[in-house]
N, C-alpha and C positions, 0 to 999 in steps of 0.2 A: 799409839804408834804413828809416827809421821808418814806422810805420803812417800817421801824419798826412800824410807826404810822399807815400806811395803813394795815399792817398785823394784828396789834392789833385790829383796828376798824373792819376789816372783821371778825375776830374771835368773837368779841362781837356781831356783826350783825348775824352771822351764828348761834351762840348759842341762841340768842334771837328768831330767826326764828324757830329753832328746838324746843325750849321750848314752843313757842306759838302753834306749831302744836301738841305737846303733850297735852297741856292744852285743845285745841279744841277737840282732839280725846278722851281723857280719863277723865279729870277733869270736864268739862262742863256736859257731860252726867251723871257722878256720882253726881254732885251737883243737877242736875234736878231730879234724882231719890230720893235724900235726901229730896228735897222739897216735893215730893209726900208722902214720908214715915213720915216726921216730923209732919205734921199737915194736916188733910183733908181740912182745911179751905184755905190752900195755894196751894192745888193740881192743881188748875186752872192756877197757875203761871208757871207751869213746862215748857210748850211749849214756851210761850213768853220769859221766862227767858233764855232758852237754845238758841233760835233763836237770841235774842239780843246779848248774850254773844259771840256766834260764829261770828256774824257780826262785833262786836266791835273788836274782836281779828283779824279778817280779815283785817280791816282797818289798824291795827298796822303792819300786815305782808306786806301790800302794801307799807306802809311808809318805812319799813326797806329795801324793794327791791329798792325803789327810792333812798334812801341814798346810797345803794350799787352802783347803777348806777352812782350817782354823784361822789363817791369816785373813781370809775374807770375813769371817765372823768378827775378828778383832777390828777390822776396818769399819764394819757396820755397827760395832758396839753391842753385838749380841753374843759374845764369847762366854759371858757369865750366865749361861742358860743350860738347861738339861740337854739341849741339842749338841753341845760341844762334847759331851761324853761319848757320843757315837763315834766321832773321829778319834778321840783319845783312846778309847777301848780298842778300836781297830788297829791303831798304832802299836799298842802293847802286844796285841795278838800277832801282828806280822813280824814284830821284832823277835818274839819268842820262836815263831816258825822259822825265821831267818837263822836264828841261833842253832836250832835243831838241824836244819838243812846244811848249814856250814859244817857242823860236827859230822853229819852224815857224809859230806864230801871228804872230810879228813879220814873217815873210816874206809871209804872207797879207795882213796889214794894210798893208804898206809901199807897194805900187803906188798911184799916184794922189795926190790932194790931200785925200781925205776924212778921213784920220787924220793928226793933227799929228805931225811928226817927233819931237817930244819924247815923245809917247806910245809911238812905236816904240822909242825908246831906253830908255824905262822897261821895256818888255816884254823887250828884250834884256838889261837889267839883271836882270830876274827869271830869265831863262835862265841867266845867269852865277851868280846866287845858288843856283839848284838844282844846278848843277855843283859849286859850292863845298861845298854840303851833302853831295853824294856823296863828295867828297874827304875831308871831315872824318869821315864815317862809315867810310870806308876806313882812315883813320888809327886810328880807334877799334877797327876790326876787328883791326888789327895788334896793338894793345894787348891786346885780348881774347885773341888767340892767344898772346902772350907770358905773360899771366897764367895761362892754362891750362897752358902749358908749365912754368911755375914751380910751379904747384899739383901737377902730376904728379911733378916732380922732388922736391918737398918730401915728398910721400907716399912715394916710393921711399926717400928718406933716413930717414924715420921707420920704415919697415919694416925697413931695415938696422939701425938703432939698436935696435929692439925685439929683433932676432935676437941682437945683441951682448949686450944686457942679459939 
C-alpha cells in the first residue's frame, strides 16, 4: 500500500472519528431533546433512543480504530501475522453488536404511530447492513488466515531449499 493511500485513508478515518464524537456529544442529545418536545407520546423514548444511538456510534468508533491498527500493520509489513486477528476479530464483534443494537433501536421506535413505518424499515436495513459488514469481514478474516498459512508454507519451503543448496 502506497504512502499516499495510507495518508488518505488515515485522513478519512480521523475525520470519521472526529465527526462521530461530535455526533455523540452534540447531535444525539439534541435529537433526544427534540423527541421530548415533539410529542409527549414519544417522550418515553428519549433515554432508550439516546443510549442506543451512543452505543451504535461507539461500535463504529471501535471499528475505525481497528481499521487504523490494520493500516499501521500493513504499512509496517506485519499484517500477515497472528496479531492482525485481534483487530479483525474485534471488528467482526463490533459489527455484530452494531447490528443487534440497530435492530433494538428499530424495536424501540416501532410501537405507536409517532415514527413512520418507512423509518423503521430504514433502521432495520441499517441493522442488516451492519450484519453484512460483519460477514464480509469474516470472509476477509478467512482470506487473511489462508495468506498467513501460505506465507508460513513458503518460508518453510525456502528454508528447505536453502538447506539443499
